[in-house]
N, C-alpha and C positions, 0 to 999 in steps of 0.2 A: 379525550380530545373531543371538543364540541364540533358540531357541523360547521363547516366553513374554515376550520383550522387545517393547515397543511404543515407537514413536517418539512424541515429544510432537507436538502439533499444529504448533508452530513449526518443529520439525525437518522435518515433512512439507512445510510450505510452503517452507522453505529448500531442500529437496531437489528441489522441483518447479519452481523458477525459476532463472534465471541472473543475476537482479539481486540487490540487497542488501536484506535485512530487518534492521531495527534495532528493538531493544526497550528499554523503560525499564531503566535500569541499565547498558546498553552505553555504552562510553566516548564514543561520538559521538552519543548520543541527544539531548542538549541542543542541540547545534549543528544537528542534522538537523530537529528539531521547530520551530525558530525561524521564525516567520512574518514577512512583510514589515513588518507593523505590529507593533512590539514590545510594544504594549499587549495583544495577543492572546496569552494563555498557553495554547497548545494542548499537550495531553498525550495523544497517541494511544497506544493499546495496542500498535500495530505501525506502523512506517514502512516503506514500500516504495519503493525506487529501482529501477524496472523497467528491464530491459535490452531488452525486446521487448514487443510487443503480447500475446504469449502469457503473459508474466509478469503483465500486468494481468488477463488472462482467468483465470489460476489464482488470483490474489489476490482477485478478485471472487467466485469460486466458494468460496474459503476463508472470506471474510467472511460470505457467505450461510449457509454450513454452520455457522458459529460465532456466528451472530446478531450480527455486528458492523456498525455503521454504516460508511459509506465516505465519506471526504472526499478531494477532489482538490486538490492544490496545483500550479498551472501554472508555467510558466517565469517569469511575472511575480510569482511567490510569493504570489499571492492564494489564499485558501482559503475553502471553504464551511464555515461553522460549523454545529453544534458539532463539535469535534474531540476531545473527551475520550472515552477508551475506545473508539476507533474504529480502523479501518485507514486510515491516511493514505497516499495514493499521490502521490508527488512526481514530476512529469513533466518537470522542468526539464533533465534530463540524457539524455533519450531519443534514441537514434539512429534511431528509426523514425518513419514518418509516421502519425500518429494516424488520419487519415481513410482512408488506403489500407490500413493493416495491422490495425486494431482490429476484432474480430468485431462484426458488425451487431447481434447480440442484446444485447451489452453496451453498445453505443452508446446503445441505447434505455434501458437500466437507468440509465446515467449521466445521461441527459437528464432522468430523472424523480427524481433525488436531491433 
C-alpha cells in the first residue's frame, strides 16, 4: 500500500480476522443471510462466520466503532431481530467453545443485546 492509500473499513475487518465476512452483493450473501424461518427477510450489512473467539471479539469492536447493531445466529439458526443494517454473526460453524474461549467483557455485551 502506498502512502495516502487507506483500507476500507471492510478490508480492515477482513484483515483482522481469520473467518469469513460476507457483504450484500457477494455471490453467497443470499444463502448466508437466510434464517431458519423463511418468513424472516434479514438483510444485514455484514455477515461474519467466525473461525475463533478472537474473530467475534474483533467483529464486536468493529460494530461498536461503526455504530452497527449486532445480531447472533446460533447453530439452531435462530436470530435476534432486527437484522437489517447490522453485523450478523453466525456461530453455527465455530470450532471453538464459546464459554471457554470468548472474552468475558464481550459475553456481557452479548447478554445485554
